[in-house]
N, C-alpha and C positions, 0 to 999 in steps of 0.2 A: 693584816699589814702591820709592819713594825715601825714603830717611830723611835729609831736610834738616837736621835738628837735628845728626845725625851728621857733618855737614860743619863744625860749630862746635867748634873746639877746647876752648874752656873748659867746653862741654856734657860732651864726653868726658873731660875732667880730672876733672870733678865726679863724673860716674858712676863713674870707676875709683876715686877717694878714697874715695868713700862704699862701694863694695863691698869695698874693701881694709879699711877699718875694721870694717866687719861680719864679714869674714872673720877679722880679727884677734881681735875679740872672741868669736865663736864658737869660735876655736881656743883661747883662753883659758880657756873654760868647757868645753874637750873635747868639742864638739859639732861634726858632720860638715856640717851644713847649710851653713854658710860656705863650705866648700870646695866643696860642689854649686853654690852661687850663684857663685863665682869661676870654675868649669869651665863653667858656661854663659855667663859674660860672656866668656871667653877664646875658647871655641867660636863664639858670636855675631860676634865681631869677627874671627876667623879666615875665617869664611864671607864677611862683609861686605867685607872687604879682597880675598878671592879673586875675587870677583864684580865689585867695583870695578875691579881690575887688568886683568879680562878685558874690561870695558866701557870704561873710560877710559884705562888704561895709566899709572896715576900710579905713579911710580917708587918711593916709598915702599912701596907696597901688594905690590910683588914682595918685600919682605924682611918686612914686618909679618904679611902671612898665614901664612907658614910658621912664623913665630916665635910668633905667638899660638896656633898650633896646636900647637906644641911645648910651651907653657905648660899648655894643656888637657891634653895627655897626660901631663905631669907630675903635674898635679892629680889626675888619674884613677889614676894609679900610686900616689899617695899616698892616695887614697880606698881602692883595693884593699889597701892596706899592702904592696904590692910596691916602694915607694919610701920609704926612712927617711931622710927629710928634713924640715925645718921647712916651715911652709906658704909661708915667703917665698921659697924657691926657685923655684916656678913664677911667682910675681910679678916676680922678678928677671928671668927670662927675657923675660916680657911687656914690662916697661919697657924694657930693654936692646933688645929687638928694635924697639920704636917709636922709641927714640933714633937708634938704627944707620939704621932706614930713613928717617927725616927728615934725619939727616945726608947720607946717601948723596943723597938727593933735592935738598938744598941745594946739593952740590956739582955735581950734574948740571946742575941750573937755573942756577947761576952760569956754567957753561960753554957751557951750549946756549940758554939763555933760556926754556927750558920745564921744567916739571915732569912733563911727560908723555913716556914713551918714543915714539920716532918708530917708525912701522910700516916 
């Protein structure tokens, strides 16, 4: 199944901003459902990027998939009260892994002319 809209960067940014805002709202009202929503988002993107890297070998997916998974794990630890940090820590990991992944891809593409890892 292909998610063509997931190839649109602005669609992804919009979803991330909305889920982040909802997560912040829920956290401000001491409710856990926002963390569950963020965990689902992180997990979905981790799986999507992992399968995308296997299929297409896009450079950024090699970084974002484990980074998004780490963000999901951090949020689950927070939900289980095993992680004593603000809701923003997993979001920082999520955004940082996306940023690092795309920067590495940009460097690779500027040197090779392709954003795909050669077989």
